[in-house]
VMD Tcl script that draws the C-alpha trace (Angstrom):
set ca {
  {-2.74 18.08 -8.69}
  {-1.78 16.76 -6.15}
  {1.47 14.42 -5.53}
  {0.72 10.88 -5.36}
  {1.28 10.43 -1.06}
  {-1.31 13.35 -0.45}
  {-4.01 11.80 -2.74}
  {-3.63 8.51 -1.01}
  {-3.54 10.17 2.67}
  {-6.70 12.22 1.99}
  {-8.00 8.68 0.79}
  {-6.93 7.35 4.03}
  {-8.63 10.03 5.89}
  {-11.71 9.43 3.96}
  {-11.48 12.51 1.94}
  {-13.01 12.47 -1.78}
  {-9.75 13.48 -4.27}
  {-10.56 14.24 -7.38}
  {-11.92 12.11 -10.10}
  {-8.64 13.30 -12.31}
  {-6.79 12.26 -9.48}
  {-7.98 9.14 -8.65}
  {-7.99 8.28 -12.00}
  {-4.14 8.97 -12.59}
  {-3.10 7.61 -9.60}
  {-4.47 4.39 -10.52}
  {-3.10 4.21 -13.82}
  {0.81 4.97 -11.63}
  {0.28 2.90 -8.81}
  {-0.88 0.07 -11.97}
  {2.35 1.07 -13.79}
  {4.59 0.58 -10.78}
  {3.32 -2.64 -9.72}
  {3.53 -4.15 -13.22}
  {7.07 -2.93 -13.62}
  {7.87 -4.40 -9.91}
  {6.49 -7.97 -10.68}
  {8.30 -7.96 -14.59}
  {11.22 -7.52 -12.35}
  {10.64 -10.23 -10.17}
  {9.62 -12.44 -12.85}
  {13.08 -11.37 -14.29}
  {15.17 -12.34 -11.42}
  {13.23 -15.46 -10.95}
  {13.91 -16.78 -14.23}
  {17.71 -15.61 -14.50}
  {18.29 -17.34 -11.02}
  {18.92 -14.69 -9.24}
  {16.19 -14.43 -6.14}
  {17.63 -15.63 -3.00}
  {15.97 -19.38 -2.33}
  {13.81 -17.77 0.91}
  {12.46 -14.85 -0.82}
  {11.26 -17.30 -3.97}
  {9.70 -19.20 -1.32}
  {7.76 -16.41 0.40}
  {6.32 -15.15 -3.44}
  {4.98 -18.90 -3.83}
  {3.41 -18.71 -0.43}
  {-0.58 -18.47 -0.53}
  {-1.32 -15.11 -0.55}
  {2.21 -13.85 -1.54}
  {2.55 -10.58 -3.97}
  {1.80 -12.59 -7.02}
  {-1.27 -14.24 -5.27}
  {-2.36 -10.59 -3.95}
  {-2.07 -8.90 -7.15}
  {-4.13 -11.52 -8.84}
  {-6.70 -11.56 -6.18}
  {-7.32 -7.93 -6.52}
  {-7.44 -7.79 -9.94}
  {-10.53 -9.88 -9.55}
  {-12.84 -8.05 -7.21}
  {-14.24 -5.00 -6.62}
  {-11.26 -2.72 -5.12}
  {-13.74 -1.84 -2.13}
  {-14.28 -5.98 -1.34}
  {-10.69 -6.54 -1.50}
  {-9.76 -3.88 0.87}
  {-12.67 -4.84 3.07}
  {-14.08 -3.19 6.15}
  {-10.65 -3.16 8.35}
  {-8.99 -1.27 5.83}
  {-12.09 0.78 4.52}
  {-11.49 4.89 5.09}
  {-15.43 4.76 5.89}
  {-14.80 2.30 9.14}
  {-14.72 4.54 12.07}
  {-12.27 2.08 13.49}
  {-10.07 2.12 11.01}
  {-10.20 6.28 11.05}
  {-9.03 6.10 14.49}
  {-6.11 3.49 13.96}
  {-4.88 5.99 10.94}
  {-4.98 8.93 13.14}
  {-2.84 7.26 16.13}
  {-0.50 5.72 13.60}
  {-0.23 9.62 12.11}
  {0.49 10.41 15.74}
  {3.28 8.20 16.49}
  {4.97 9.10 13.26}
  {5.24 12.89 13.41}
  {6.52 12.28 17.09}
  {8.80 9.85 15.45}
  {9.97 12.24 12.98}
  {10.18 14.97 15.84}
  {12.93 13.33 18.32}
  {9.95 13.05 20.65}
  {9.78 8.83 21.44}
  {10.76 7.98 24.52}
  {13.22 5.81 23.28}
  {14.61 9.12 21.20}
  {14.70 11.31 24.22}
  {18.05 12.15 26.07}
}
mol new
graphics top color blue
foreach p $ca { graphics top sphere $p radius 0.5 }
foreach p [lrange $ca 0 end-1] q [lrange $ca 1 end] { graphics top cylinder $p $q radius 0.2 }
display resetview
């Protein structure tokens, strides 16, 4: 089985990972999200979160709200057409981003050249 980042990238490129890859990827991502959510709640209860962070978390569209909204909608509906790998515009945007990242990693961006 491929690693999680390769499976995610395949999805972004409108590829078709195997059922098993997707099944286990969903479980991994859910586990990570649940763990992060648990730790955030624990920090909040213990009073160890900075006020600015707490304010952002409570705003409409914050992490907790997004997670709740995502759980209550079909994934394709939650993503929307703008973030759908089947959208040609999404594919163009992703290709541009991938090229930029490759150039940055190779030190080829204008601000990286000597």
